[in-house]
C-alpha positions in Angstrom: 139.2 9.4 46.4 141.9 11.8 47.3 144.6 9.2 47.1 143.4 8.0 43.7 143.4 11.6 42.4 146.9 12.1 43.7 148.3 9.0 42.1 146.5 9.0 38.8 145.2 12.5 38.3 148.4 14.0 36.9 148.9 11.1 34.6 145.3 11.3 33.2 145.5 15.0 33.0 148.8 15.0 31.1 147.3 12.3 28.8 144.3 14.5 28.0 146.7 17.4 27.5 148.7 15.3 25.0 145.6 14.5 23.0 144.7 18.1 22.9 148.2 19.0 21.8 147.9 16.5 18.9 144.8 18.4 17.8 146.6 21.7 18.1 149.6 20.6 16.1 147.3 19.1 13.4 145.4 22.4 13.2 148.6 24.5 13.2 150.1 22.4 10.3 146.8 22.7 8.4 146.4 26.4 8.8 150.0 27.3 8.1 150.2 25.1 5.0 153.3 23.5 6.6 153.5 20.7 4.0 154.5 17.2 4.6 158.0 17.9 5.9 156.9 20.7 8.2 154.0 18.6 9.6 156.5 15.8 10.3 158.8 18.2 12.1 155.9 19.4 14.2 154.9 15.9 15.2 158.5 14.9 15.9 158.8 17.8 18.3 155.6 16.7 20.1 156.7 13.1 20.1 159.9 14.1 21.9 157.8 15.7 24.7 155.6 12.6 24.9 158.6 10.3 25.1 160.1 12.4 27.9 156.9 12.1 29.9 156.7 8.4 29.4 160.3 8.0 30.4 159.6 9.9 33.5 156.7 7.6 34.4 158.9 4.5 33.8 161.8 5.8 35.8 159.5 6.8 38.7 158.0 3.3 38.7 161.4 1.6 38.6 162.8 3.8 41.5 159.7 3.2 43.6 159.9 -0.5 43.2 163.7 -0.9 43.3 163.9 -2.4 46.7 161.3 -5.1 46.6 162.8 -7.1 43.7 159.7 -7.1 41.5 159.0 -5.3 38.3 
């Protein structure tokens, strides 16, 4: 159980946090009357953070499996 939590707990936790941040950005855009362009900018900023996290996961996977010849 501890090994599973170590491997997947952070990924699942960050995934849950990303879903919560989607709600926060939606609520912020709605309450501030950001308009279409402002809402898009808010979501683009959030998407950059999500993309960074996904790139980190991919790079980590590639580095851990670099020596065994399989992807």
